[in-house]
C-alpha positions as a Markdown table, in Angstrom:
| # | Residue | x | y | z |
|---|---|---|---|---|
| 1 | Met | 294.9 | 204.1 | 299.8 |
| 2 | Ala | 297.2 | 203.5 | 296.9 |
| 3 | Arg | 300.5 | 205.5 | 296.9 |
| 4 | Asp | 301.4 | 207.8 | 294.0 |
| 5 | Pro | 303.6 | 206.1 | 291.4 |
| 6 | Phe | 307.4 | 206.1 | 291.3 |
| 7 | Val | 308.1 | 208.5 | 288.4 |
| 8 | Val | 311.2 | 208.4 | 286.4 |
| 9 | Ile | 312.4 | 211.2 | 284.0 |
| 10 | Gly | 314.5 | 209.7 | 281.3 |
| 11 | Gly | 314.2 | 206.4 | 279.4 |
| 12 | Asp | 317.8 | 205.4 | 278.9 |
| 13 | Ala | 320.5 | 203.7 | 281.1 |
| 14 | Ala | 319.8 | 205.0 | 284.6 |
| 15 | Gly | 316.1 | 205.5 | 284.2 |
| 16 | Leu | 315.1 | 202.1 | 282.8 |
| 17 | Ser | 317.5 | 200.3 | 285.0 |
| 18 | Ala | 315.8 | 201.9 | 288.0 |
| 19 | Ala | 312.3 | 201.2 | 286.7 |
| 20 | Ser | 313.1 | 197.6 | 285.8 |
| 21 | Lys | 314.6 | 196.8 | 289.2 |
| 22 | Phe | 311.7 | 198.6 | 291.0 |
| 23 | Arg | 309.1 | 196.5 | 289.1 |
| 24 | Arg | 311.0 | 193.3 | 289.9 |
| 25 | Glu | 310.8 | 194.1 | 293.6 |
| 26 | Thr | 307.3 | 195.6 | 293.9 |
| 27 | Asp | 303.8 | 195.7 | 292.3 |
| 28 | Arg | 303.7 | 199.5 | 292.7 |
| 29 | Glu | 303.2 | 201.6 | 289.5 |
| 30 | Val | 306.2 | 203.1 | 287.8 |
| 31 | Val | 305.9 | 205.8 | 285.1 |
| 32 | Val | 308.8 | 206.7 | 282.8 |
| 33 | Phe | 308.7 | 209.9 | 280.9 |
| 34 | Glu | 311.0 | 210.1 | 277.9 |
| 35 | Arg | 311.0 | 213.3 | 275.8 |
| 36 | Gly | 312.4 | 211.6 | 272.7 |
| 37 | Gln | 311.5 | 208.4 | 270.9 |
| 38 | Trp | 314.6 | 206.4 | 271.4 |
| 39 | Ile | 315.1 | 204.5 | 274.6 |
| 40 | Ser | 317.8 | 202.2 | 276.2 |
| 41 | Tyr | 320.5 | 202.6 | 273.6 |
| 42 | Ala | 324.3 | 202.5 | 273.6 |
| 43 | His | 325.7 | 206.0 | 273.2 |
| 44 | Cys | 329.2 | 204.5 | 273.2 |
| 45 | Gly | 328.4 | 202.4 | 270.1 |
| 46 | Glu | 327.6 | 205.3 | 267.8 |
| 47 | Pro | 331.1 | 205.8 | 266.3 |
| 48 | Tyr | 331.3 | 202.1 | 265.5 |
| 49 | Phe | 328.0 | 202.4 | 263.7 |
| 50 | Val | 329.4 | 205.3 | 261.6 |
| 51 | Glu | 332.6 | 203.3 | 261.0 |
| 52 | Gly | 330.5 | 200.3 | 259.8 |
| 53 | Ser | 331.5 | 197.8 | 262.5 |
| 54 | Val | 327.9 | 197.9 | 263.7 |
| 55 | Glu | 325.6 | 196.8 | 260.8 |
| 56 | Arg | 322.3 | 198.5 | 261.8 |
| 57 | Leu | 321.5 | 201.4 | 264.0 |
| 58 | Thr | 319.0 | 199.4 | 265.9 |
| 59 | Asp | 321.7 | 196.9 | 266.9 |
| 60 | Leu | 322.6 | 199.6 | 269.5 |
| 61 | Leu | 319.3 | 199.1 | 271.3 |
| 62 | Ser | 319.1 | 197.2 | 274.6 |
| 63 | Leu | 315.3 | 197.3 | 275.1 |
| 64 | Ser | 312.4 | 198.0 | 272.8 |
| 65 | Pro | 309.2 | 199.7 | 274.0 |
| 66 | Ala | 307.5 | 196.3 | 273.9 |
| 67 | Asp | 310.2 | 194.8 | 276.2 |
| 68 | Val | 309.6 | 197.7 | 278.6 |
| 69 | Ala | 305.8 | 197.1 | 278.5 |
| 70 | Glu | 306.4 | 193.4 | 279.3 |
| 71 | Arg | 308.1 | 194.5 | 282.5 |
| 72 | Gly | 305.1 | 196.3 | 283.7 |
| 73 | Ile | 306.5 | 199.7 | 283.1 |
| 74 | Asp | 304.3 | 202.6 | 282.0 |
| 75 | Leu | 306.6 | 204.1 | 279.4 |
| 76 | Arg | 305.5 | 207.4 | 277.7 |
| 77 | Arg | 307.7 | 208.5 | 274.9 |
| 78 | Gly | 307.4 | 212.0 | 273.5 |
| 79 | His | 306.7 | 213.3 | 277.0 |
| 80 | Glu | 309.0 | 216.0 | 278.3 |
| 81 | Val | 309.1 | 217.0 | 282.0 |
| 82 | Val | 309.5 | 220.8 | 282.0 |
| 83 | Ala | 309.1 | 221.5 | 285.7 |
| 84 | Val | 309.1 | 219.8 | 289.2 |
| 85 | Ser | 307.2 | 221.0 | 292.2 |
| 86 | Pro | 308.8 | 219.4 | 295.3 |
| 87 | Glu | 306.2 | 220.9 | 297.6 |
| 88 | Asp | 303.3 | 219.3 | 295.7 |
| 89 | Arg | 305.3 | 216.2 | 294.6 |
| 90 | Thr | 304.2 | 216.7 | 291.0 |
| 91 | Val | 306.0 | 217.0 | 287.7 |
| 92 | Thr | 304.7 | 219.1 | 284.8 |
| 93 | Val | 304.7 | 217.2 | 281.5 |
| 94 | Arg | 304.5 | 218.6 | 278.0 |
| 95 | Ala | 303.3 | 216.2 | 275.2 |
| 96 | Asp | 301.5 | 216.8 | 271.9 |
| 97 | Gly | 301.2 | 220.5 | 272.6 |
| 98 | Asn | 299.4 | 219.9 | 275.9 |
| 99 | Arg | 300.6 | 220.1 | 279.5 |
| 100 | Phe | 299.5 | 218.2 | 282.6 |
| 101 | Asp | 300.7 | 217.5 | 286.1 |
| 102 | Gln | 301.7 | 214.0 | 287.3 |
| 103 | Pro | 301.9 | 213.3 | 291.0 |
| 104 | Tyr | 304.7 | 211.1 | 292.3 |
| 105 | Gly | 305.5 | 209.3 | 295.5 |
| 106 | Glu | 309.2 | 209.2 | 294.6 |
| 107 | Leu | 310.9 | 210.8 | 291.7 |
| 108 | Leu | 314.1 | 209.8 | 289.8 |
| 109 | Val | 315.8 | 212.4 | 287.6 |
| 110 | Ala | 317.7 | 210.4 | 284.9 |
| 111 | Thr | 317.8 | 213.0 | 282.1 |
| 112 | Gly | 321.4 | 212.4 | 281.1 |
| 113 | Ala | 323.5 | 215.0 | 279.4 |
| 114 | Ser | 323.6 | 216.8 | 276.0 |
| 115 | Ala | 326.6 | 217.4 | 273.8 |
| 116 | Ala | 328.4 | 220.7 | 274.5 |
| 117 | Thr | 328.7 | 222.9 | 271.4 |
| 118 | Gly | 330.7 | 225.8 | 272.7 |
| 119 | Pro | 330.8 | 228.8 | 270.4 |
| 120 | Phe | 330.3 | 226.7 | 267.2 |
| 121 | Asp | 327.5 | 227.1 | 264.7 |
| 122 | Thr | 325.9 | 223.7 | 264.6 |
| 123 | Thr | 323.2 | 224.8 | 262.3 |
| 124 | Leu | 325.6 | 224.6 | 259.3 |
| 125 | Asp | 325.2 | 221.6 | 257.1 |
| 126 | Gly | 328.1 | 219.2 | 257.6 |
| 127 | Val | 328.4 | 220.0 | 261.3 |
| 128 | Phe | 327.6 | 217.2 | 263.8 |
| 129 | Thr | 327.8 | 216.2 | 267.4 |
| 130 | Ile | 327.8 | 212.4 | 268.1 |
| 131 | His | 325.3 | 212.2 | 270.9 |
| 132 | Gly | 322.1 | 210.3 | 270.2 |
| 133 | Leu | 321.1 | 207.7 | 267.6 |
| 134 | Asp | 319.6 | 210.4 | 265.3 |
| 135 | Ser | 322.9 | 212.2 | 265.1 |
| 136 | Ala | 324.8 | 209.0 | 264.3 |
| 137 | Ala | 322.2 | 208.2 | 261.6 |
| 138 | Ala | 322.5 | 211.7 | 260.1 |
| 139 | Val | 326.3 | 211.3 | 259.9 |
| 140 | Asp | 325.9 | 207.9 | 258.2 |
| 141 | Ala | 323.5 | 209.4 | 255.7 |
| 142 | Phe | 325.8 | 212.4 | 255.0 |
| 143 | Leu | 328.7 | 210.1 | 254.1 |
| 144 | Ser | 326.8 | 208.5 | 251.3 |
| 145 | Leu | 326.4 | 209.7 | 247.7 |
| 146 | Pro | 323.1 | 211.5 | 247.0 |
| 147 | Gly | 320.3 | 209.1 | 246.3 |
| 148 | Glu | 322.5 | 206.0 | 247.3 |
| 149 | Tyr | 322.0 | 205.8 | 251.1 |
| 150 | Asp | 321.2 | 202.3 | 252.3 |
| 151 | Arg | 318.3 | 202.8 | 254.6 |
| 152 | Gly | 318.6 | 199.2 | 255.7 |
| 153 | Arg | 321.4 | 200.5 | 257.9 |
| 154 | Leu | 318.8 | 202.2 | 260.1 |
| 155 | Gly | 316.8 | 199.1 | 261.1 |
| 156 | Asp | 313.2 | 199.8 | 262.1 |
| 157 | Gly | 313.6 | 202.3 | 264.9 |
| 158 | Pro | 312.0 | 205.8 | 265.2 |
| 159 | Val | 314.6 | 207.7 | 263.1 |
| 160 | Asp | 314.2 | 211.4 | 262.3 |
| 161 | Glu | 313.3 | 210.8 | 258.6 |
| 162 | Ala | 313.5 | 214.5 | 257.7 |
| 163 | Arg | 317.0 | 214.7 | 259.1 |
| 164 | Ile | 318.0 | 211.6 | 257.2 |
| 165 | Asp | 316.5 | 212.8 | 253.9 |
| 166 | His | 318.3 | 216.2 | 254.3 |
| 167 | Asn | 321.7 | 214.7 | 254.9 |
| 168 | Ala | 321.4 | 211.9 | 252.4 |
| 169 | Ala | 320.7 | 214.5 | 249.6 |
| 170 | Leu | 324.0 | 216.4 | 250.3 |
| 171 | Asp | 327.3 | 215.8 | 248.5 |
| 172 | Pro | 329.4 | 213.6 | 250.8 |
| 173 | Pro | 332.5 | 215.2 | 252.4 |
| 174 | Glu | 336.1 | 214.6 | 251.6 |
| 175 | Arg | 337.9 | 216.3 | 254.5 |
| 176 | Ala | 336.7 | 216.4 | 258.1 |
| 177 | Ala | 337.8 | 218.4 | 261.1 |
| 178 | Ile | 337.2 | 216.9 | 264.5 |
| 179 | Val | 337.1 | 219.5 | 267.2 |
| 180 | Gly | 338.1 | 217.8 | 270.5 |
| 181 | Gly | 340.6 | 215.0 | 271.2 |
| 182 | Gly | 338.6 | 213.1 | 273.9 |
| 183 | Tyr | 336.8 | 209.8 | 273.6 |
| 184 | Val | 334.4 | 210.9 | 270.8 |
| 185 | Gly | 337.1 | 212.7 | 268.9 |
| 186 | Val | 339.5 | 209.8 | 268.8 |
| 187 | Glu | 336.8 | 207.2 | 268.0 |
| 188 | Met | 335.4 | 209.4 | 265.3 |
| 189 | Ala | 338.9 | 209.9 | 263.8 |
| 190 | Glu | 339.0 | 206.1 | 263.3 |
| 191 | Ala | 335.5 | 205.9 | 262.0 |
| 192 | Leu | 335.8 | 208.7 | 259.4 |
| 193 | Thr | 339.2 | 207.4 | 258.3 |
| 194 | Ala | 337.6 | 204.0 | 257.7 |
| 195 | Arg | 335.0 | 205.8 | 255.6 |
| 196 | Gly | 337.7 | 207.2 | 253.4 |
| 197 | Leu | 337.9 | 210.8 | 254.6 |
| 198 | Asp | 341.0 | 213.0 | 255.1 |
| 199 | Val | 340.7 | 213.6 | 258.9 |
| 200 | His | 342.2 | 216.4 | 261.0 |
| 201 | Leu | 341.9 | 216.2 | 264.7 |
| 202 | Phe | 342.2 | 219.4 | 266.8 |
| 203 | Gln | 342.9 | 219.4 | 270.5 |
| 204 | Arg | 343.2 | 222.6 | 272.5 |
| 205 | Thr | 345.6 | 221.1 | 275.1 |
| 206 | Asp | 349.0 | 219.6 | 274.5 |
| 207 | His | 347.8 | 216.0 | 274.2 |
| 208 | Val | 344.8 | 214.1 | 273.0 |
| 209 | Leu | 342.9 | 212.0 | 275.6 |
| 210 | Asp | 344.1 | 214.6 | 278.3 |
| 211 | Pro | 342.6 | 212.7 | 281.2 |
| 212 | Phe | 344.7 | 209.6 | 280.3 |
| 213 | Gly | 348.0 | 211.5 | 280.9 |
| 214 | Ala | 350.9 | 212.5 | 278.7 |
| 215 | Ala | 352.4 | 209.1 | 278.2 |
| 216 | Val | 349.1 | 207.7 | 276.7 |
| 217 | Gly | 348.4 | 210.9 | 274.8 |
| 218 | Glu | 351.8 | 210.9 | 273.0 |
| 219 | Arg | 351.4 | 207.2 | 272.1 |
| 220 | Val | 347.9 | 207.8 | 270.7 |
| 221 | Glu | 349.0 | 210.8 | 268.7 |
| 222 | Ser | 351.8 | 208.8 | 267.1 |
| 223 | His | 349.5 | 206.0 | 266.3 |
| 224 | Leu | 346.9 | 208.3 | 264.8 |
| 225 | Ala | 349.6 | 209.9 | 262.6 |
| 226 | Asp | 350.6 | 206.4 | 261.4 |
| 227 | Arg | 347.0 | 205.9 | 260.3 |
| 228 | Asp | 347.1 | 209.2 | 258.3 |
| 229 | Val | 345.1 | 211.3 | 260.8 |
| 230 | Ala | 346.5 | 214.8 | 261.0 |
| 231 | Val | 346.7 | 215.6 | 264.7 |
| 232 | His | 346.8 | 219.3 | 265.8 |
| 233 | Thr | 347.5 | 219.6 | 269.5 |
| 234 | Gly | 347.7 | 222.9 | 271.3 |
| 235 | Arg | 345.5 | 224.3 | 268.6 |
| 236 | Pro | 342.1 | 225.4 | 269.8 |
| 237 | Val | 339.6 | 225.9 | 267.0 |
| 238 | Gly | 338.0 | 229.3 | 267.3 |
| 239 | Glu | 335.3 | 229.2 | 264.6 |
| 240 | Leu | 333.6 | 227.2 | 262.0 |
| 241 | Leu | 333.3 | 229.1 | 258.7 |
| 242 | Gly | 330.7 | 228.8 | 256.0 |
| 243 | Asp | 327.4 | 230.2 | 254.8 |
| 244 | Asp | 325.0 | 227.2 | 254.6 |
| 245 | Arg | 327.5 | 224.4 | 254.8 |
| 246 | Val | 330.8 | 224.3 | 256.8 |
| 247 | Glu | 333.7 | 225.3 | 254.5 |
| 248 | Ala | 336.6 | 225.7 | 256.9 |
| 249 | Val | 337.8 | 225.8 | 260.5 |
| 250 | Ala | 339.7 | 228.8 | 261.9 |
| 251 | Tyr | 342.5 | 228.2 | 264.4 |
| 252 | Asp | 345.6 | 230.2 | 265.5 |
| 253 | Gly | 345.1 | 232.7 | 262.6 |
| 254 | Glu | 345.0 | 229.9 | 260.1 |
| 255 | Arg | 342.2 | 228.5 | 258.0 |
| 256 | Leu | 341.8 | 224.8 | 257.0 |
| 257 | Pro | 339.3 | 224.1 | 254.3 |
| 258 | Val | 336.9 | 221.2 | 255.3 |
| 259 | Asp | 333.4 | 220.1 | 254.3 |
| 260 | Met | 332.5 | 218.3 | 257.5 |
| 261 | Ala | 333.1 | 219.0 | 261.2 |
| 262 | Val | 332.4 | 216.9 | 264.3 |
| 263 | Ile | 332.2 | 218.7 | 267.6 |
| 264 | Gly | 333.4 | 216.5 | 270.5 |
| 265 | Ile | 334.2 | 218.9 | 273.3 |
| 266 | Gly | 332.3 | 217.2 | 276.1 |
| 267 | Val | 328.8 | 217.0 | 277.5 |
| 268 | Glu | 326.6 | 219.1 | 279.9 |
| 269 | Pro | 324.1 | 217.7 | 282.4 |
| 270 | Asn | 320.4 | 218.1 | 281.5 |
| 271 | Ala | 319.3 | 219.7 | 284.7 |
| 272 | Gly | 318.0 | 223.1 | 283.7 |
| 273 | Phe | 314.3 | 222.1 | 284.2 |
| 274 | Leu | 315.1 | 221.9 | 288.0 |
| 275 | Asp | 316.1 | 225.6 | 288.2 |
| 276 | Gly | 314.0 | 227.3 | 290.9 |
| 277 | Thr | 313.5 | 224.1 | 292.9 |
| 278 | Gly | 316.5 | 224.8 | 295.2 |
| 279 | Val | 318.1 | 221.4 | 294.5 |
| 280 | Glu | 321.8 | 221.4 | 295.4 |
| 281 | Arg | 324.2 | 221.3 | 292.6 |
| 282 | Gly | 327.7 | 219.8 | 292.3 |
| 283 | Pro | 330.6 | 220.1 | 289.8 |
| 284 | Lys | 329.6 | 221.3 | 286.3 |
| 285 | Gly | 326.0 | 222.0 | 287.6 |
| 286 | Ala | 325.2 | 218.3 | 288.0 |
| 287 | Ile | 322.7 | 217.4 | 290.7 |
| 288 | Arg | 324.4 | 216.6 | 294.0 |
| 289 | Thr | 323.5 | 213.2 | 295.4 |
| 290 | Asp | 324.3 | 211.2 | 298.5 |
| 291 | Asp | 325.4 | 207.5 | 298.7 |
| 292 | Tyr | 321.9 | 206.3 | 297.9 |
| 293 | Gly | 321.3 | 208.7 | 295.0 |
| 294 | Arg | 319.1 | 211.0 | 297.1 |
| 295 | Thr | 319.1 | 214.7 | 296.2 |
| 296 | Ser | 318.5 | 217.6 | 298.6 |
| 297 | Leu | 314.8 | 217.6 | 297.6 |
| 298 | Pro | 312.5 | 215.2 | 299.6 |
| 299 | Ala | 311.8 | 211.9 | 297.8 |
| 300 | Val | 313.8 | 213.0 | 294.7 |
| 301 | Tyr | 316.7 | 210.9 | 293.4 |
| 302 | Ala | 319.1 | 211.5 | 290.6 |
| 303 | Ala | 321.4 | 209.1 | 288.6 |
| 304 | Gly | 323.5 | 208.9 | 285.5 |
| 305 | Asp | 325.0 | 211.7 | 283.5 |
| 306 | Val | 322.9 | 214.3 | 285.2 |
| 307 | Ala | 324.1 | 213.4 | 288.8 |
| 308 | Thr | 327.2 | 213.5 | 290.9 |
| 309 | Ala | 328.7 | 210.5 | 292.7 |
| 310 | Arg | 331.3 | 210.0 | 295.4 |
| 311 | His | 334.9 | 209.7 | 294.2 |
| 312 | Ala | 336.6 | 206.5 | 295.3 |
| 313 | Val | 339.9 | 208.3 | 295.9 |
| 314 | Thr | 338.9 | 211.6 | 297.5 |
| 315 | Gly | 335.5 | 210.7 | 299.0 |
| 316 | Glu | 334.2 | 214.0 | 297.5 |
| 317 | Gln | 331.4 | 214.5 | 295.1 |
| 318 | Thr | 332.5 | 214.5 | 291.5 |
| 319 | Trp | 330.8 | 214.4 | 288.0 |
| 320 | Ile | 332.1 | 211.6 | 285.8 |
| 321 | Pro | 329.4 | 210.7 | 283.1 |
| 322 | Leu | 330.0 | 207.1 | 282.1 |
| 323 | Gly | 327.8 | 204.2 | 281.1 |
| 324 | Leu | 328.4 | 201.7 | 284.0 |
| 325 | Thr | 327.9 | 204.5 | 286.5 |
| 326 | Ala | 324.5 | 205.3 | 285.1 |
| 327 | Asn | 323.3 | 201.6 | 284.9 |
| 328 | Arg | 324.6 | 200.7 | 288.4 |
| 329 | Ala | 323.2 | 203.8 | 290.1 |
| 330 | Gly | 319.8 | 203.4 | 288.4 |
| 331 | Arg | 319.5 | 199.8 | 289.5 |
| 332 | Ala | 320.5 | 200.7 | 293.1 |
| 333 | Ile | 317.9 | 203.5 | 293.3 |
| 334 | Gly | 315.2 | 201.2 | 292.0 |
| 335 | Ala | 316.0 | 198.8 | 294.8 |
| 336 | Thr | 316.1 | 201.6 | 297.4 |
| 337 | Val | 312.7 | 203.0 | 296.3 |
| 338 | Ala | 311.3 | 199.5 | 296.4 |
| 339 | Gly | 312.3 | 199.2 | 300.1 |
| 340 | Asp | 315.8 | 197.7 | 299.9 |
| 341 | Pro | 318.3 | 200.6 | 300.6 |
| 342 | Thr | 321.2 | 200.0 | 298.2 |
| 343 | Pro | 324.2 | 202.3 | 297.8 |
| 344 | Val | 324.9 | 203.5 | 294.3 |
| 345 | Gly | 328.6 | 202.9 | 294.7 |
| 346 | Asp | 331.7 | 205.1 | 294.3 |
| 347 | Val | 333.3 | 206.1 | 291.0 |
| 348 | Ala | 336.9 | 206.3 | 290.1 |
| 349 | Gly | 336.6 | 207.4 | 286.5 |
| 350 | Thr | 337.6 | 204.0 | 285.1 |
| 351 | Ala | 337.4 | 204.3 | 281.3 |
| 352 | Val | 338.8 | 202.6 | 278.2 |
| 353 | Val | 339.0 | 203.8 | 274.6 |
| 354 | Lys | 340.3 | 202.4 | 271.3 |
| 355 | Ala | 342.3 | 204.3 | 268.7 |
| 356 | Phe | 342.5 | 202.0 | 265.7 |
| 357 | Asp | 344.2 | 198.9 | 267.2 |
| 358 | Leu | 345.7 | 200.8 | 270.2 |
| 359 | Glu | 343.9 | 200.2 | 273.5 |
| 360 | Cys | 343.9 | 202.8 | 276.3 |
| 361 | Gly | 342.6 | 202.7 | 279.9 |
| 362 | Arg | 342.6 | 205.1 | 282.8 |
| 363 | Val | 341.4 | 205.3 | 286.4 |
| 364 | Gly | 341.7 | 207.7 | 289.3 |
| 365 | Phe | 344.3 | 210.5 | 289.3 |
| 366 | Ile | 346.9 | 210.5 | 286.6 |
| 367 | Asp | 347.7 | 214.2 | 286.7 |
| 368 | Glu | 350.0 | 215.0 | 289.7 |
| 369 | Thr | 348.8 | 218.6 | 290.0 |
| 370 | Ala | 345.2 | 217.4 | 290.3 |
| 371 | Ala | 346.3 | 214.9 | 292.9 |
| 372 | Glu | 348.1 | 217.7 | 294.8 |
| 373 | Asp | 345.0 | 219.9 | 294.7 |
| 374 | Ala | 343.1 | 217.0 | 296.2 |
| 375 | Gly | 345.5 | 217.0 | 299.2 |
| 376 | Phe | 347.8 | 214.2 | 298.2 |
| 377 | Asp | 351.6 | 214.1 | 297.9 |
| 378 | Pro | 351.8 | 212.2 | 294.6 |
| 379 | Ala | 354.6 | 210.3 | 293.0 |
| 380 | Ser | 354.4 | 208.5 | 289.6 |
| 381 | Ala | 356.2 | 206.1 | 287.4 |
| 382 | Thr | 355.8 | 205.2 | 283.7 |
| 383 | Ile | 357.1 | 201.9 | 282.4 |
| 384 | Thr | 357.0 | 199.9 | 279.2 |
| 385 | Ala | 356.8 | 196.1 | 279.4 |
| 386 | Gly | 355.8 | 193.2 | 277.2 |
| 387 | Ser | 352.2 | 192.0 | 277.2 |
| 388 | Arg | 353.2 | 188.3 | 276.9 |
| 389 | Ser | 356.3 | 186.3 | 277.4 |
| 390 | Gly | 358.9 | 187.5 | 274.9 |
| 391 | Tyr | 359.2 | 184.2 | 273.1 |
| 392 | Tyr | 355.4 | 183.9 | 272.6 |
| 393 | Pro | 354.0 | 185.5 | 269.4 |
| 394 | Gly | 351.4 | 188.3 | 269.4 |
| 395 | Gly | 352.8 | 190.4 | 272.2 |
| 396 | Asp | 353.2 | 194.2 | 272.2 |
| 397 | Glu | 354.8 | 196.9 | 274.3 |
| 398 | Thr | 352.4 | 197.9 | 277.1 |
| 399 | Ser | 352.9 | 201.3 | 278.7 |
| 400 | Val | 351.7 | 201.8 | 282.3 |
| 401 | Thr | 351.6 | 205.0 | 284.3 |
| 402 | Leu | 351.0 | 204.5 | 288.0 |
| 403 | Val | 350.4 | 207.2 | 290.6 |
| 404 | Ala | 350.5 | 206.9 | 294.4 |
| 405 | Asp | 350.6 | 209.0 | 297.5 |
| 406 | Arg | 354.1 | 209.2 | 299.1 |
| 407 | Thr | 352.8 | 209.5 | 302.6 |
| 408 | Thr | 350.5 | 206.5 | 302.7 |
| 409 | Gly | 351.7 | 204.5 | 299.7 |
| 410 | Arg | 348.1 | 204.3 | 298.5 |
| 411 | Val | 347.4 | 203.8 | 294.8 |
| 412 | Leu | 345.7 | 207.0 | 293.4 |
| 413 | Gly | 345.4 | 206.2 | 289.7 |
| 414 | Gly | 346.9 | 204.9 | 286.6 |
| 415 | Ala | 346.8 | 204.7 | 282.8 |
| 416 | Ile | 347.6 | 202.0 | 280.3 |
| 417 | Ala | 348.2 | 201.8 | 276.5 |
| 418 | Gly | 349.1 | 199.0 | 274.2 |
| 419 | Arg | 347.8 | 196.8 | 271.4 |
| 420 | Asp | 347.5 | 193.5 | 273.1 |
| 421 | Arg | 344.7 | 193.4 | 275.6 |
| 422 | Ala | 346.0 | 196.5 | 277.3 |
| 423 | Ala | 342.8 | 198.2 | 278.2 |
| 424 | Ile | 341.3 | 195.4 | 280.3 |
| 425 | Arg | 344.4 | 195.5 | 282.6 |
| 426 | Ile | 343.0 | 198.8 | 283.9 |
| 427 | Asp | 340.5 | 196.8 | 285.9 |
| 428 | Thr | 343.3 | 195.6 | 288.1 |
| 429 | Leu | 344.1 | 199.2 | 289.0 |
| 430 | Ala | 340.4 | 200.1 | 289.5 |
| 431 | Thr | 340.1 | 197.2 | 291.9 |
| 432 | Ala | 343.2 | 198.3 | 293.7 |
| 433 | Ile | 341.8 | 201.8 | 294.1 |
| 434 | Glu | 338.4 | 200.6 | 295.3 |
| 435 | Ser | 340.1 | 198.4 | 297.8 |
| 436 | Asp | 342.5 | 201.2 | 299.1 |
| 437 | Leu | 345.5 | 199.1 | 298.2 |
| 438 | Thr | 349.0 | 200.5 | 298.7 |
| 439 | Val | 351.6 | 200.2 | 295.9 |
| 440 | Asp | 353.4 | 197.6 | 298.1 |
| 441 | Glu | 350.2 | 195.5 | 298.3 |
| 442 | Leu | 349.6 | 196.0 | 294.5 |
| 443 | Glu | 353.1 | 194.7 | 293.8 |
| 444 | Arg | 352.4 | 191.5 | 295.8 |
| 445 | Leu | 349.1 | 190.6 | 294.0 |
| 446 | Asp | 349.0 | 187.1 | 292.7 |
| 447 | Leu | 348.2 | 187.9 | 289.1 |
| 448 | Ala | 347.9 | 185.0 | 286.6 |
| 449 | Tyr | 350.8 | 184.1 | 284.4 |
| 450 | Ala | 351.0 | 182.0 | 281.3 |
| 451 | Pro | 353.1 | 182.8 | 278.1 |
| 452 | Pro | 350.1 | 183.5 | 275.8 |
| 453 | Phe | 348.5 | 185.9 | 278.3 |
| 454 | Ser | 351.2 | 187.7 | 280.4 |
| 455 | Pro | 354.9 | 187.6 | 281.3 |
| 456 | Val | 355.8 | 186.4 | 284.8 |
| 457 | Trp | 355.7 | 190.0 | 285.9 |
| 458 | Asp | 352.5 | 191.6 | 284.5 |
| 459 | Pro | 353.1 | 195.2 | 283.3 |
| 460 | Val | 350.9 | 196.4 | 286.2 |
| 461 | Leu | 353.2 | 194.6 | 288.6 |
| 462 | Val | 356.3 | 196.0 | 286.9 |
| 463 | Ala | 354.9 | 199.5 | 287.3 |
| 464 | Ala | 354.1 | 198.9 | 291.0 |
| 465 | Lys | 357.7 | 197.5 | 291.6 |
| 466 | Val | 359.3 | 200.6 | 290.0 |
| 467 | Leu | 357.0 | 203.1 | 291.8 |
| 468 | Asn | 357.5 | 201.3 | 295.1 |
| 469 | Gly | 361.2 | 201.9 | 294.7 |
| 470 | Arg | 360.7 | 205.6 | 294.2 |
| 471 | Leu | 358.4 | 205.9 | 297.2 |
| 472 | Asp | 361.3 | 204.5 | 299.3 |
| 473 | Asp | 363.8 | 207.1 | 298.0 |
């Protein structure tokens, strides 16, 4: 008797990675339900489309529906899973105004996350989140003069035509407020500046890119200011003002007139449809998973921005929604369901971001208080060193913050900023963390040296040398 299919909820990074791997390993049926029309696209590329560095919206697609069909995957777009019955091993699907139940042998929840909007009125014209290709397209249309939007920018994807028409008919903005100084906020500050807007960036804490630490945040703030971005740190925005279109942001008793606002205050896991199933939750309400992506429900897996993963430093469950995490976990789960048990892998929060021509990277614990809360006795050092030999042109000052545990010497985290291939250096620290290296072992790594690429002592090694001395104090 044929087994029920492997059912996947979500047609983006984790979902289609799992379905593709599963079909490569087995002839069993796999059904992917996607509530929207877009599939397999690069969320992280959306600010660069708005900026103009990416020519067409559809350049951000990895797979087309035709590509998915060629892989033998039953992809059903416009199908939203609204409930799961673990006892019956069925999902309830809504499509075209109808509902039906789909049996599953195994189920993967890969529903991703949605942009958090906080207390802000996102129904006002000129207010956007940057999460999804339709939102990026709407911003792009909004920035054009009425009647002059180049629809060739959209490619031939399933865009929300009504949304495009509405925003393309509005007068373009002159001043934008960006609420939130995280990845999206910093990237959109660059994008909107490139489009000729007067940009104000608001961050409720003392520094932008808070997870990267103070040293990186201060350098980014200075760099943004040099590029005419007005940075307002320690200034939480309380309200967006306006009747039909945003007219101002209110903060600290002040009012700044704007005619555009971008909300970039984070994301929330799309797990509400599992309420009532008894599935165990983790941080931020994400679905708790084990080393193989299994949830507490029988035959139900979760991966990507909706799921937790084990932290490489603490060994505890954490929620860090990033692209590689989703793709890697989806592929592993596809292999596991096909009969080859494969761990999804740990996460360390390794991330990079660009602010104009300044590159930043981070991994693990940078904040010493957070490290203490996790049970460590942290020590840190921040250094600045050249990115190349001093006599070779093209170098830049590279800042490195390194954090380690005093008791064991183990590397706990780090952050890097600079304009000359600084971000990619974070991979050395990520590897050190995944390998449980001590600072002493990190300092002795045989990293490559040649004048065009690095000084004899790479900035990472300099940071390790300085921190090692402090651990001995």
